[in-house]
C-alpha positions in Angstrom: -6.2 13.8 11.8 -10.0 13.3 11.3 -10.2 9.6 12.3 -8.8 8.4 15.6 -7.8 4.7 16.3 -10.1 2.8 18.6 -9.3 -0.3 20.6 -6.2 -1.8 22.0 -2.8 -1.4 20.5 -2.7 -5.1 19.9 -5.6 -5.2 17.4 -5.1 -1.8 15.9 -8.8 -1.6 15.2 -10.2 1.5 13.6 -13.9 2.2 13.6 -15.3 5.0 11.6 -19.0 5.7 12.1 -20.8 6.4 8.9 -24.3 7.7 8.4 -26.3 6.9 5.2 -29.5 8.4 3.9 -31.0 5.1 2.8 -30.4 1.3 3.1 -27.6 0.3 0.7 -28.6 -2.0 -2.1 -25.5 -3.9 -3.0 -25.2 -5.4 -6.5 -23.7 -8.6 -5.1 -26.5 -9.1 -2.6 -29.5 -7.0 -3.6 -32.4 -6.1 -1.3 -35.7 -8.0 -1.6 -37.6 -4.8 -1.6 -36.9 -1.0 -1.4 -35.5 -0.1 2.0 -35.6 -3.7 3.2 -33.1 -4.3 6.0 -31.3 -7.5 5.1 -28.9 -9.7 7.2 -25.9 -8.2 5.4 -26.9 -4.7 6.7 -26.3 -5.9 10.3 -22.5 -6.1 9.9 -19.4 -4.0 9.4 -17.9 -3.0 6.2 -14.1 -3.3 6.0 -12.2 -0.8 3.8 -9.1 -2.3 2.2 -6.6 0.4 2.9 -3.3 0.4 4.8 -3.5 3.8 6.5 -6.3 5.9 7.8 -4.7 8.8 5.9 -6.0 7.3 2.7 -9.6 7.4 4.1 -9.0 11.0 5.3 -7.8 12.1 1.9 -10.8 10.4 0.2 -13.2 12.1 2.7 -11.6 15.5 2.1 -11.7 15.1 -1.7 -15.4 14.1 -1.5 -16.2 17.0 0.8 -14.5 19.3 -1.7 -16.6 17.9 -4.5 -13.8 16.0 -6.2 -12.7 12.4 -6.5 -10.0 10.7 -4.5 -6.7 10.4 -6.4 -6.5 6.7 -5.5 
C-alpha cells in the first residue's frame, strides 16, 4: 500500500502530502493574479472516495501515463 492511514482509529483520517509545481488556479475561485496565494490555498482538499485503494490505483495509472479507470 502506498498511502498509510494517519490519526486515531476513531477519526480514520488519511492525509496524503501532495507537491505541486505552481499555485492551483481553480475555476470556481480564480486567483487575482498569476501565482497569487489566495485564502483557499491555505486549506485542505478532500477527495471524495471511499477507500485509499482508489487513490492508489489513480496514482499508479497516472505514473504509468494512463488515466484512472474510475
